[in-house]
ChimeraX commands (.cxc) that place a marker at each C-alpha (Angstrom):
marker #1 position 17.66,-14.48,-6.11 radius 0.5
marker #1 position 18.56,-12.00,-3.40 radius 0.5
marker #1 position 16.41,-12.16,-0.27 radius 0.5
marker #1 position 15.73,-9.60,2.49 radius 0.5
marker #1 position 14.43,-10.88,5.83 radius 0.5
marker #1 position 12.28,-9.05,8.37 radius 0.5
marker #1 position 14.56,-9.44,11.39 radius 0.5
marker #1 position 15.25,-5.70,11.75 radius 0.5
marker #1 position 11.94,-3.93,11.28 radius 0.5
marker #1 position 11.68,-0.15,11.02 radius 0.5
marker #1 position 8.77,1.78,12.44 radius 0.5
marker #1 position 9.51,4.96,10.52 radius 0.5
marker #1 position 10.42,6.03,7.00 radius 0.5
marker #1 position 13.59,8.04,7.44 radius 0.5
marker #1 position 16.57,9.40,5.49 radius 0.5
marker #1 position 18.72,8.44,8.49 radius 0.5
marker #1 position 18.25,4.68,7.97 radius 0.5
marker #1 position 21.11,2.69,6.52 radius 0.5
marker #1 position 20.06,0.32,3.72 radius 0.5
marker #1 position 19.72,-3.36,4.55 radius 0.5
marker #1 position 20.95,-4.19,1.05 radius 0.5
marker #1 position 20.96,-3.14,-2.59 radius 0.5
marker #1 position 19.18,-4.20,-5.77 radius 0.5
marker #1 position 19.83,-3.20,-9.35 radius 0.5
marker #1 position 17.06,-2.27,-11.79 radius 0.5
marker #1 position 15.58,-5.38,-13.37 radius 0.5
marker #1 position 16.81,-7.70,-10.61 radius 0.5
marker #1 position 14.26,-10.11,-9.15 radius 0.5
marker #1 position 14.38,-10.11,-5.34 radius 0.5
marker #1 position 12.25,-11.24,-2.41 radius 0.5
marker #1 position 11.28,-9.47,0.81 radius 0.5
marker #1 position 9.78,-10.91,4.00 radius 0.5
marker #1 position 7.30,-8.74,5.90 radius 0.5
marker #1 position 5.69,-9.06,9.32 radius 0.5
marker #1 position 2.03,-8.35,9.98 radius 0.5
marker #1 position 1.18,-4.88,11.28 radius 0.5
marker #1 position 1.11,-6.22,14.88 radius 0.5
marker #1 position 4.61,-7.78,14.55 radius 0.5
marker #1 position 3.03,-11.14,15.35 radius 0.5
marker #1 position 1.85,-10.07,18.81 radius 0.5
marker #1 position -1.81,-10.87,18.09 radius 0.5
marker #1 position -1.47,-14.30,16.48 radius 0.5
marker #1 position -2.32,-15.93,19.83 radius 0.5
marker #1 position -5.50,-14.74,21.57 radius 0.5
marker #1 position -3.89,-15.60,24.91 radius 0.5
marker #1 position -1.23,-12.98,24.25 radius 0.5
marker #1 position -3.66,-10.04,24.35 radius 0.5
marker #1 position -3.11,-7.84,27.41 radius 0.5
marker #1 position -2.98,-4.17,28.30 radius 0.5
marker #1 position 0.81,-4.31,27.99 radius 0.5
marker #1 position 0.77,-6.03,24.59 radius 0.5
marker #1 position -1.87,-3.65,23.30 radius 0.5
marker #1 position 0.14,-0.64,24.44 radius 0.5
marker #1 position 3.24,-2.01,22.66 radius 0.5
marker #1 position 1.31,-2.65,19.44 radius 0.5
marker #1 position -0.24,0.81,19.42 radius 0.5
marker #1 position 3.22,2.33,19.84 radius 0.5
marker #1 position 4.72,0.12,17.14 radius 0.5
marker #1 position 2.13,-0.35,14.41 radius 0.5
marker #1 position 3.09,-1.24,10.86 radius 0.5
marker #1 position 6.70,-2.31,11.13 radius 0.5
marker #1 position 8.26,-2.35,7.65 radius 0.5
marker #1 position 11.19,-4.20,6.07 radius 0.5
marker #1 position 13.85,-1.94,4.61 radius 0.5
marker #1 position 15.14,0.30,3.41 radius 0.5
marker #1 position 16.43,-1.41,0.27 radius 0.5
marker #1 position 18.65,0.75,-1.92 radius 0.5
marker #1 position 18.01,0.82,-5.67 radius 0.5
marker #1 position 21.34,1.27,-7.42 radius 0.5
marker #1 position 21.34,4.30,-9.71 radius 0.5
marker #1 position 18.10,5.83,-8.41 radius 0.5
marker #1 position 18.35,9.59,-8.01 radius 0.5
marker #1 position 16.03,12.48,-7.19 radius 0.5
marker #1 position 14.00,13.30,-10.27 radius 0.5
marker #1 position 13.42,9.61,-11.04 radius 0.5
marker #1 position 10.57,7.36,-10.08 radius 0.5
marker #1 position 10.84,3.72,-9.07 radius 0.5
marker #1 position 8.36,1.41,-10.76 radius 0.5
marker #1 position 8.06,-1.54,-8.36 radius 0.5
marker #1 position 6.48,-4.60,-9.95 radius 0.5
marker #1 position 4.91,-7.00,-7.44 radius 0.5
marker #1 position 5.32,-10.39,-9.11 radius 0.5
marker #1 position 4.05,-12.49,-6.20 radius 0.5
marker #1 position 2.71,-11.98,-2.67 radius 0.5
marker #1 position 2.90,-15.23,-0.70 radius 0.5
marker #1 position 1.12,-15.28,2.65 radius 0.5
marker #1 position 3.37,-16.81,5.31 radius 0.5
marker #1 position 1.31,-16.54,8.52 radius 0.5
marker #1 position -2.25,-16.84,9.78 radius 0.5
marker #1 position -4.49,-13.78,9.50 radius 0.5
marker #1 position -4.59,-11.75,12.73 radius 0.5
marker #1 position -7.26,-9.26,13.75 radius 0.5
marker #1 position -7.87,-7.07,16.78 radius 0.5
marker #1 position -11.43,-7.40,18.06 radius 0.5
marker #1 position -13.84,-4.53,18.70 radius 0.5
marker #1 position -17.53,-4.66,19.71 radius 0.5
marker #1 position -18.22,-2.25,16.81 radius 0.5
marker #1 position -21.05,-0.66,18.80 radius 0.5
marker #1 position -20.09,3.01,18.85 radius 0.5
marker #1 position -22.36,5.11,16.59 radius 0.5
marker #1 position -19.24,6.42,14.82 radius 0.5
marker #1 position -17.31,3.60,13.11 radius 0.5
marker #1 position -14.05,5.55,13.25 radius 0.5
marker #1 position -14.17,5.09,17.03 radius 0.5
marker #1 position -14.34,1.31,16.76 radius 0.5
marker #1 position -10.55,1.28,16.40 radius 0.5
marker #1 position -10.18,2.53,19.98 radius 0.5
marker #1 position -12.40,-0.26,21.39 radius 0.5
marker #1 position -10.01,-3.19,20.98 radius 0.5
marker #1 position -10.59,-5.78,23.69 radius 0.5
marker #1 position -8.97,-8.93,22.28 radius 0.5
marker #1 position -7.50,-10.58,19.22 radius 0.5
marker #1 position -8.11,-13.57,16.98 radius 0.5
marker #1 position -6.20,-15.46,14.31 radius 0.5
marker #1 position -7.66,-17.15,11.21 radius 0.5
marker #1 position -5.94,-20.14,9.56 radius 0.5
marker #1 position -4.94,-19.67,5.93 radius 0.5
marker #1 position -4.40,-22.69,3.70 radius 0.5
marker #1 position -4.41,-23.40,-0.04 radius 0.5
marker #1 position -5.48,-19.86,-0.92 radius 0.5
marker #1 position -8.35,-19.61,1.54 radius 0.5
marker #1 position -8.84,-17.95,4.92 radius 0.5
marker #1 position -10.95,-20.16,7.17 radius 0.5
marker #1 position -13.48,-17.86,8.84 radius 0.5
marker #1 position -14.99,-20.82,10.70 radius 0.5
marker #1 position -15.04,-24.61,10.43 radius 0.5
marker #1 position -17.62,-24.36,7.64 radius 0.5
marker #1 position -16.89,-20.96,6.11 radius 0.5
marker #1 position -13.93,-19.84,4.09 radius 0.5
marker #1 position -12.95,-16.79,2.02 radius 0.5
marker #1 position -10.56,-16.80,-0.92 radius 0.5
marker #1 position -7.56,-14.60,-0.14 radius 0.5
marker #1 position -6.52,-11.62,-2.28 radius 0.5
marker #1 position -3.36,-10.27,-0.61 radius 0.5
marker #1 position -2.34,-6.63,-0.92 radius 0.5
marker #1 position 0.56,-4.56,0.37 radius 0.5
marker #1 position -0.65,-1.97,2.89 radius 0.5
marker #1 position 2.68,-0.11,3.24 radius 0.5
marker #1 position 5.05,0.46,0.34 radius 0.5
marker #1 position 7.23,3.54,0.31 radius 0.5
marker #1 position 10.36,5.37,-0.67 radius 0.5
marker #1 position 12.19,7.46,1.91 radius 0.5
marker #1 position 11.23,11.11,2.34 radius 0.5
marker #1 position 14.08,13.51,1.58 radius 0.5
marker #1 position 14.42,15.21,4.98 radius 0.5
marker #1 position 11.72,14.23,7.44 radius 0.5
marker #1 position 11.25,11.10,9.52 radius 0.5
marker #1 position 7.64,9.90,9.66 radius 0.5
marker #1 position 5.95,6.95,11.33 radius 0.5
marker #1 position 5.50,3.94,9.06 radius 0.5
marker #1 position 1.77,4.00,9.86 radius 0.5
marker #1 position 1.54,7.34,8.02 radius 0.5
marker #1 position 1.29,8.10,4.30 radius 0.5
marker #1 position 2.15,10.86,1.86 radius 0.5
marker #1 position 3.61,11.58,-1.56 radius 0.5
marker #1 position 6.31,8.96,-0.79 radius 0.5
marker #1 position 3.62,6.26,-0.46 radius 0.5
marker #1 position 3.45,4.64,2.96 radius 0.5
marker #1 position 0.36,3.21,4.64 radius 0.5
marker #1 position -2.06,3.55,1.72 radius 0.5
marker #1 position -3.94,0.22,2.10 radius 0.5
marker #1 position -4.85,0.20,-1.59 radius 0.5
marker #1 position -6.33,-3.01,-3.02 radius 0.5
marker #1 position -4.77,-2.28,-6.41 radius 0.5
marker #1 position -1.30,-2.84,-4.87 radius 0.5
marker #1 position -1.42,-6.59,-5.37 radius 0.5
marker #1 position 0.41,-9.25,-7.34 radius 0.5
marker #1 position 0.73,-8.23,-10.96 radius 0.5
marker #1 position 0.67,-4.50,-10.24 radius 0.5
marker #1 position 3.44,-1.97,-10.71 radius 0.5
marker #1 position 3.54,0.70,-8.01 radius 0.5
marker #1 position 5.19,3.97,-9.08 radius 0.5
marker #1 position 6.76,6.12,-6.36 radius 0.5
marker #1 position 8.96,9.22,-6.46 radius 0.5
marker #1 position 12.66,9.17,-5.60 radius 0.5
marker #1 position 13.62,11.83,-3.05 radius 0.5
marker #1 position 17.03,10.43,-2.01 radius 0.5
marker #1 position 19.84,8.75,-3.94 radius 0.5
marker #1 position 19.00,5.04,-3.89 radius 0.5
marker #1 position 15.26,5.65,-3.37 radius 0.5
marker #1 position 15.27,3.45,-0.22 radius 0.5
marker #1 position 12.29,1.08,-0.44 radius 0.5
marker #1 position 10.13,-0.17,2.44 radius 0.5
marker #1 position 7.53,-2.98,2.44 radius 0.5
marker #1 position 5.02,-4.12,5.07 radius 0.5
marker #1 position 1.51,-4.21,6.52 radius 0.5
marker #1 position 0.02,-6.78,4.15 radius 0.5
marker #1 position -3.59,-7.97,4.38 radius 0.5
marker #1 position -4.91,-11.41,3.36 radius 0.5
marker #1 position -8.00,-9.72,1.93 radius 0.5
marker #1 position -9.59,-6.33,2.56 radius 0.5
marker #1 position -12.74,-4.55,1.48 radius 0.5
marker #1 position -12.22,-1.02,0.16 radius 0.5
marker #1 position -12.33,1.51,2.97 radius 0.5
marker #1 position -10.94,-0.69,5.76 radius 0.5
marker #1 position -13.83,0.32,8.02 radius 0.5
marker #1 position -13.15,-2.71,10.25 radius 0.5
marker #1 position -9.93,-4.60,10.92 radius 0.5
marker #1 position -8.85,-6.76,7.97 radius 0.5
marker #1 position -6.81,-9.97,8.55 radius 0.5
marker #1 position -3.17,-8.89,8.90 radius 0.5
marker #1 position -0.52,-11.27,7.55 radius 0.5
marker #1 position 3.18,-11.76,7.11 radius 0.5
marker #1 position 4.28,-12.23,3.52 radius 0.5
marker #1 position 7.11,-13.04,1.17 radius 0.5
marker #1 position 7.01,-10.57,-1.70 radius 0.5
marker #1 position 8.78,-11.21,-5.00 radius 0.5
marker #1 position 9.46,-7.92,-6.78 radius 0.5
marker #1 position 11.63,-6.07,-9.27 radius 0.5
marker #1 position 12.29,-2.38,-9.82 radius 0.5
marker #1 position 12.60,-0.23,-12.92 radius 0.5
marker #1 position 13.88,3.35,-12.99 radius 0.5
marker #1 position 12.04,5.96,-15.02 radius 0.5
marker #1 position 12.16,9.75,-15.33 radius 0.5
marker #1 position 9.53,11.34,-13.13 radius 0.5
marker #1 position 6.55,12.50,-15.21 radius 0.5
marker #1 position 6.12,16.26,-14.93 radius 0.5
marker #1 position 2.47,15.85,-13.98 radius 0.5
marker #1 position 3.06,13.23,-11.25 radius 0.5
marker #1 position 2.68,14.39,-7.67 radius 0.5
marker #1 position 1.28,11.26,-5.93 radius 0.5
marker #1 position 1.72,7.47,-6.22 radius 0.5
marker #1 position 0.47,5.66,-9.29 radius 0.5
marker #1 position -0.41,2.03,-9.99 radius 0.5
marker #1 position -0.26,0.35,-13.37 radius 0.5
marker #1 position -1.76,-3.04,-14.22 radius 0.5
marker #1 position -2.37,-4.79,-17.51 radius 0.5
marker #1 position -5.93,-3.52,-17.37 radius 0.5
marker #1 position -6.03,-0.15,-15.62 radius 0.5
marker #1 position -4.27,2.98,-14.40 radius 0.5
marker #1 position -4.85,4.20,-10.83 radius 0.5
marker #1 position -3.78,7.26,-8.86 radius 0.5
marker #1 position -3.62,7.23,-5.05 radius 0.5
marker #1 position -3.84,10.35,-2.85 radius 0.5
marker #1 position -4.07,10.85,0.93 radius 0.5
marker #1 position -5.61,13.94,2.54 radius 0.5
marker #1 position -7.32,15.17,5.68 radius 0.5
marker #1 position -10.80,14.38,4.36 radius 0.5
marker #1 position -12.05,11.70,2.02 radius 0.5
marker #1 position -13.68,14.12,-0.43 radius 0.5
marker #1 position -10.37,15.95,-0.83 radius 0.5
marker #1 position -8.49,12.66,-1.27 radius 0.5
marker #1 position -10.74,11.28,-4.02 radius 0.5
marker #1 position -11.05,14.68,-5.72 radius 0.5
marker #1 position -7.28,15.07,-5.86 radius 0.5
marker #1 position -6.92,11.46,-7.06 radius 0.5
marker #1 position -9.22,12.36,-9.98 radius 0.5
marker #1 position -7.09,15.46,-10.66 radius 0.5
marker #1 position -3.93,13.33,-10.63 radius 0.5
marker #1 position -5.44,10.90,-13.14 radius 0.5
marker #1 position -6.63,13.82,-15.25 radius 0.5
marker #1 position -3.07,15.17,-15.49 radius 0.5
marker #1 position -1.77,11.68,-16.36 radius 0.5
marker #1 position -4.30,11.20,-19.17 radius 0.5
marker #1 position -3.90,14.77,-20.43 radius 0.5
marker #1 position -0.16,14.20,-20.85 radius 0.5
marker #1 position -0.12,10.62,-22.16 radius 0.5
marker #1 position -3.03,11.02,-24.58 radius 0.5
marker #1 position -1.99,14.53,-25.73 radius 0.5
marker #1 position -5.47,16.03,-25.43 radius 0.5
marker #1 position -6.66,19.21,-23.75 radius 0.5
marker #1 position -7.24,19.26,-20.02 radius 0.5
marker #1 position -10.92,20.07,-20.54 radius 0.5
marker #1 position -11.42,17.16,-22.96 radius 0.5
marker #1 position -9.55,14.81,-20.61 radius 0.5
marker #1 position -11.71,15.90,-17.67 radius 0.5
marker #1 position -14.95,15.43,-19.59 radius 0.5
marker #1 position -13.83,12.03,-20.84 radius 0.5
marker #1 position -12.81,10.82,-17.37 radius 0.5
marker #1 position -16.12,12.04,-15.96 radius 0.5
marker #1 position -17.70,9.37,-18.16 radius 0.5
marker #1 position -15.30,6.44,-17.69 radius 0.5
marker #1 position -13.17,6.88,-14.54 radius 0.5
marker #1 position -14.16,5.64,-11.08 radius 0.5
marker #1 position -13.13,7.18,-7.79 radius 0.5
marker #1 position -12.90,4.94,-4.74 radius 0.5
marker #1 position -11.81,4.60,-1.14 radius 0.5
marker #1 position -8.61,2.85,-0.10 radius 0.5
marker #1 position -8.84,3.45,3.64 radius 0.5
marker #1 position -10.49,5.73,6.21 radius 0.5
marker #1 position -8.80,4.14,9.23 radius 0.5
marker #1 position -5.66,6.30,9.35 radius 0.5
marker #1 position -5.01,9.92,10.30 radius 0.5
marker #1 position -5.09,10.80,6.61 radius 0.5
marker #1 position -7.76,9.17,4.45 radius 0.5
marker #1 position -6.65,7.64,1.16 radius 0.5
marker #1 position -8.65,7.80,-2.05 radius 0.5
marker #1 position -8.05,6.50,-5.56 radius 0.5
marker #1 position -9.19,7.06,-9.12 radius 0.5
marker #1 position -9.05,4.36,-11.81 radius 0.5
marker #1 position -9.53,4.24,-15.55 radius 0.5
marker #1 position -9.54,1.08,-17.63 radius 0.5
marker #1 position -6.96,0.86,-20.40 radius 0.5
marker #1 position -9.71,-0.31,-22.76 radius 0.5
marker #1 position -11.52,3.01,-22.21 radius 0.5
marker #1 position -8.32,4.99,-22.84 radius 0.5
marker #1 position -7.78,3.10,-26.09 radius 0.5
marker #1 position -10.78,4.98,-27.50 radius 0.5
marker #1 position -8.86,8.24,-27.15 radius 0.5
marker #1 position -5.88,6.85,-29.04 radius 0.5
marker #1 position -7.87,5.45,-31.96 radius 0.5
marker #1 position -7.31,7.46,-35.11 radius 0.5
marker link #1:1,2 radius 0.2
marker link #1:2,3 radius 0.2
marker link #1:3,4 radius 0.2
marker link #1:4,5 radius 0.2
marker link #1:5,6 radius 0.2
marker link #1:6,7 radius 0.2
marker link #1:7,8 radius 0.2
marker link #1:8,9 radius 0.2
marker link #1:9,10 radius 0.2
marker link #1:10,11 radius 0.2
marker link #1:11,12 radius 0.2
marker link #1:12,13 radius 0.2
marker link #1:13,14 radius 0.2
marker link #1:14,15 radius 0.2
marker link #1:15,16 radius 0.2
marker link #1:16,17 radius 0.2
marker link #1:17,18 radius 0.2
marker link #1:18,19 radius 0.2
marker link #1:19,20 radius 0.2
marker link #1:20,21 radius 0.2
marker link #1:21,22 radius 0.2
marker link #1:22,23 radius 0.2
marker link #1:23,24 radius 0.2
marker link #1:24,25 radius 0.2
marker link #1:25,26 radius 0.2
marker link #1:26,27 radius 0.2
marker link #1:27,28 radius 0.2
marker link #1:28,29 radius 0.2
marker link #1:29,30 radius 0.2
marker link #1:30,31 radius 0.2
marker link #1:31,32 radius 0.2
marker link #1:32,33 radius 0.2
marker link #1:33,34 radius 0.2
marker link #1:34,35 radius 0.2
marker link #1:35,36 radius 0.2
marker link #1:36,37 radius 0.2
marker link #1:37,38 radius 0.2
marker link #1:38,39 radius 0.2
marker link #1:39,40 radius 0.2
marker link #1:40,41 radius 0.2
marker link #1:41,42 radius 0.2
marker link #1:42,43 radius 0.2
marker link #1:43,44 radius 0.2
marker link #1:44,45 radius 0.2
marker link #1:45,46 radius 0.2
marker link #1:46,47 radius 0.2
marker link #1:47,48 radius 0.2
marker link #1:48,49 radius 0.2
marker link #1:49,50 radius 0.2
marker link #1:50,51 radius 0.2
marker link #1:51,52 radius 0.2
marker link #1:52,53 radius 0.2
marker link #1:53,54 radius 0.2
marker link #1:54,55 radius 0.2
marker link #1:55,56 radius 0.2
marker link #1:56,57 radius 0.2
marker link #1:57,58 radius 0.2
marker link #1:58,59 radius 0.2
marker link #1:59,60 radius 0.2
marker link #1:60,61 radius 0.2
marker link #1:61,62 radius 0.2
marker link #1:62,63 radius 0.2
marker link #1:63,64 radius 0.2
marker link #1:64,65 radius 0.2
marker link #1:65,66 radius 0.2
marker link #1:66,67 radius 0.2
marker link #1:67,68 radius 0.2
marker link #1:68,69 radius 0.2
marker link #1:69,70 radius 0.2
marker link #1:70,71 radius 0.2
marker link #1:71,72 radius 0.2
marker link #1:72,73 radius 0.2
marker link #1:73,74 radius 0.2
marker link #1:74,75 radius 0.2
marker link #1:75,76 radius 0.2
marker link #1:76,77 radius 0.2
marker link #1:77,78 radius 0.2
marker link #1:78,79 radius 0.2
marker link #1:79,80 radius 0.2
marker link #1:80,81 radius 0.2
marker link #1:81,82 radius 0.2
marker link #1:82,83 radius 0.2
marker link #1:83,84 radius 0.2
marker link #1:84,85 radius 0.2
marker link #1:85,86 radius 0.2
marker link #1:86,87 radius 0.2
marker link #1:87,88 radius 0.2
marker link #1:88,89 radius 0.2
marker link #1:89,90 radius 0.2
marker link #1:90,91 radius 0.2
marker link #1:91,92 radius 0.2
marker link #1:92,93 radius 0.2
marker link #1:93,94 radius 0.2
marker link #1:94,95 radius 0.2
marker link #1:95,96 radius 0.2
marker link #1:96,97 radius 0.2
marker link #1:97,98 radius 0.2
marker link #1:98,99 radius 0.2
marker link #1:99,100 radius 0.2
marker link #1:100,101 radius 0.2
marker link #1:101,102 radius 0.2
marker link #1:102,103 radius 0.2
marker link #1:103,104 radius 0.2
marker link #1:104,105 radius 0.2
marker link #1:105,106 radius 0.2
marker link #1:106,107 radius 0.2
marker link #1:107,108 radius 0.2
marker link #1:108,109 radius 0.2
marker link #1:109,110 radius 0.2
marker link #1:110,111 radius 0.2
marker link #1:111,112 radius 0.2
marker link #1:112,113 radius 0.2
marker link #1:113,114 radius 0.2
marker link #1:114,115 radius 0.2
marker link #1:115,116 radius 0.2
marker link #1:116,117 radius 0.2
marker link #1:117,118 radius 0.2
marker link #1:118,119 radius 0.2
marker link #1:119,120 radius 0.2
marker link #1:120,121 radius 0.2
marker link #1:121,122 radius 0.2
marker link #1:122,123 radius 0.2
marker link #1:123,124 radius 0.2
marker link #1:124,125 radius 0.2
marker link #1:125,126 radius 0.2
marker link #1:126,127 radius 0.2
marker link #1:127,128 radius 0.2
marker link #1:128,129 radius 0.2
marker link #1:129,130 radius 0.2
marker link #1:130,131 radius 0.2
marker link #1:131,132 radius 0.2
marker link #1:132,133 radius 0.2
marker link #1:133,134 radius 0.2
marker link #1:134,135 radius 0.2
marker link #1:135,136 radius 0.2
marker link #1:136,137 radius 0.2
marker link #1:137,138 radius 0.2
marker link #1:138,139 radius 0.2
marker link #1:139,140 radius 0.2
marker link #1:140,141 radius 0.2
marker link #1:141,142 radius 0.2
marker link #1:142,143 radius 0.2
marker link #1:143,144 radius 0.2
marker link #1:144,145 radius 0.2
marker link #1:145,146 radius 0.2
marker link #1:146,147 radius 0.2
marker link #1:147,148 radius 0.2
marker link #1:148,149 radius 0.2
marker link #1:149,150 radius 0.2
marker link #1:150,151 radius 0.2
marker link #1:151,152 radius 0.2
marker link #1:152,153 radius 0.2
marker link #1:153,154 radius 0.2
marker link #1:154,155 radius 0.2
marker link #1:155,156 radius 0.2
marker link #1:156,157 radius 0.2
marker link #1:157,158 radius 0.2
marker link #1:158,159 radius 0.2
marker link #1:159,160 radius 0.2
marker link #1:160,161 radius 0.2
marker link #1:161,162 radius 0.2
marker link #1:162,163 radius 0.2
marker link #1:163,164 radius 0.2
marker link #1:164,165 radius 0.2
marker link #1:165,166 radius 0.2
marker link #1:166,167 radius 0.2
marker link #1:167,168 radius 0.2
marker link #1:168,169 radius 0.2
marker link #1:169,170 radius 0.2
marker link #1:170,171 radius 0.2
marker link #1:171,172 radius 0.2
marker link #1:172,173 radius 0.2
marker link #1:173,174 radius 0.2
marker link #1:174,175 radius 0.2
marker link #1:175,176 radius 0.2
marker link #1:176,177 radius 0.2
marker link #1:177,178 radius 0.2
marker link #1:178,179 radius 0.2
marker link #1:179,180 radius 0.2
marker link #1:180,181 radius 0.2
marker link #1:181,182 radius 0.2
marker link #1:182,183 radius 0.2
marker link #1:183,184 radius 0.2
marker link #1:184,185 radius 0.2
marker link #1:185,186 radius 0.2
marker link #1:186,187 radius 0.2
marker link #1:187,188 radius 0.2
marker link #1:188,189 radius 0.2
marker link #1:189,190 radius 0.2
marker link #1:190,191 radius 0.2
marker link #1:191,192 radius 0.2
marker link #1:192,193 radius 0.2
marker link #1:193,194 radius 0.2
marker link #1:194,195 radius 0.2
marker link #1:195,196 radius 0.2
marker link #1:196,197 radius 0.2
marker link #1:197,198 radius 0.2
marker link #1:198,199 radius 0.2
marker link #1:199,200 radius 0.2
marker link #1:200,201 radius 0.2
marker link #1:201,202 radius 0.2
marker link #1:202,203 radius 0.2
marker link #1:203,204 radius 0.2
marker link #1:204,205 radius 0.2
marker link #1:205,206 radius 0.2
marker link #1:206,207 radius 0.2
marker link #1:207,208 radius 0.2
marker link #1:208,209 radius 0.2
marker link #1:209,210 radius 0.2
marker link #1:210,211 radius 0.2
marker link #1:211,212 radius 0.2
marker link #1:212,213 radius 0.2
marker link #1:213,214 radius 0.2
marker link #1:214,215 radius 0.2
marker link #1:215,216 radius 0.2
marker link #1:216,217 radius 0.2
marker link #1:217,218 radius 0.2
marker link #1:218,219 radius 0.2
marker link #1:219,220 radius 0.2
marker link #1:220,221 radius 0.2
marker link #1:221,222 radius 0.2
marker link #1:222,223 radius 0.2
marker link #1:223,224 radius 0.2
marker link #1:224,225 radius 0.2
marker link #1:225,226 radius 0.2
marker link #1:226,227 radius 0.2
marker link #1:227,228 radius 0.2
marker link #1:228,229 radius 0.2
marker link #1:229,230 radius 0.2
marker link #1:230,231 radius 0.2
marker link #1:231,232 radius 0.2
marker link #1:232,233 radius 0.2
marker link #1:233,234 radius 0.2
marker link #1:234,235 radius 0.2
marker link #1:235,236 radius 0.2
marker link #1:236,237 radius 0.2
marker link #1:237,238 radius 0.2
marker link #1:238,239 radius 0.2
marker link #1:239,240 radius 0.2
marker link #1:240,241 radius 0.2
marker link #1:241,242 radius 0.2
marker link #1:242,243 radius 0.2
marker link #1:243,244 radius 0.2
marker link #1:244,245 radius 0.2
marker link #1:245,246 radius 0.2
marker link #1:246,247 radius 0.2
marker link #1:247,248 radius 0.2
marker link #1:248,249 radius 0.2
marker link #1:249,250 radius 0.2
marker link #1:250,251 radius 0.2
marker link #1:251,252 radius 0.2
marker link #1:252,253 radius 0.2
marker link #1:253,254 radius 0.2
marker link #1:254,255 radius 0.2
marker link #1:255,256 radius 0.2
marker link #1:256,257 radius 0.2
marker link #1:257,258 radius 0.2
marker link #1:258,259 radius 0.2
marker link #1:259,260 radius 0.2
marker link #1:260,261 radius 0.2
marker link #1:261,262 radius 0.2
marker link #1:262,263 radius 0.2
marker link #1:263,264 radius 0.2
marker link #1:264,265 radius 0.2
marker link #1:265,266 radius 0.2
marker link #1:266,267 radius 0.2
marker link #1:267,268 radius 0.2
marker link #1:268,269 radius 0.2
marker link #1:269,270 radius 0.2
marker link #1:270,271 radius 0.2
marker link #1:271,272 radius 0.2
marker link #1:272,273 radius 0.2
marker link #1:273,274 radius 0.2
marker link #1:274,275 radius 0.2
marker link #1:275,276 radius 0.2
marker link #1:276,277 radius 0.2
marker link #1:277,278 radius 0.2
marker link #1:278,279 radius 0.2
marker link #1:279,280 radius 0.2
marker link #1:280,281 radius 0.2
marker link #1:281,282 radius 0.2
marker link #1:282,283 radius 0.2
marker link #1:283,284 radius 0.2
marker link #1:284,285 radius 0.2
marker link #1:285,286 radius 0.2
marker link #1:286,287 radius 0.2
marker link #1:287,288 radius 0.2
marker link #1:288,289 radius 0.2
marker link #1:289,290 radius 0.2
marker link #1:290,291 radius 0.2
marker link #1:291,292 radius 0.2
marker link #1:292,293 radius 0.2
marker link #1:293,294 radius 0.2
marker link #1:294,295 radius 0.2
marker link #1:295,296 radius 0.2
marker link #1:296,297 radius 0.2
marker link #1:297,298 radius 0.2
marker link #1:298,299 radius 0.2
marker link #1:299,300 radius 0.2
marker link #1:300,301 radius 0.2
marker link #1:301,302 radius 0.2
view
């Protein structure tokens, strides 16, 4: 199995990057990722004004880009995440969390801490532990023309921090350049929806494969497929716009795949779909909308 290490991180998604390697559709491959701090906060003694300044200038380093042979504009890449193995402790930056506006807690970092992870559990203290549920915070294809920071997000994917992007899921992203150019990084050991406070950041080894598909006419933003549900993911300047547009994206998906009218699809989803929050910590907020496959099966029953 081909393996891609994290020795040469990128801090942008860019069409100017040369690929670190190639994969063919259907090939199983593995990718190492660093935590979003590039390991700088794994030791509490390492926290300093200089280290903090470096981290803030270099958040969310990603491994890539990896070229997908045969991918071309007008396709989508369907990236199946077969396994996400945590390879480091879980690092957090500490804040007193005392400002009346939680969004300002991110600018109050005064230290860092690292939590041991062993046998599927994060050890919060000597007597308390939490079962891990790793997710990929950053997964992207390259934009066609612009270079953007890896901590950002858009129609290409990026820093979405979506809990649905976990082992067993297939993440569907548009292809803007020949080869698609895939990036992976910013994994969390476990994260509550919204990412109001720092989640434990981890390095990982991801086992994945990629399938090429024609881009659905109705697809404008990333999608996630699992055995149980369909999810759309949208980032926007406000959370209400993000979740509203995520609903609209799912509506277009269901309208097309179930061959029903837009009005009927909207009324049906109003009863069975759930909007949610991926993250509110970034410049753009990310929302999602999910429908269970079992609910959709009712539309397809003759």
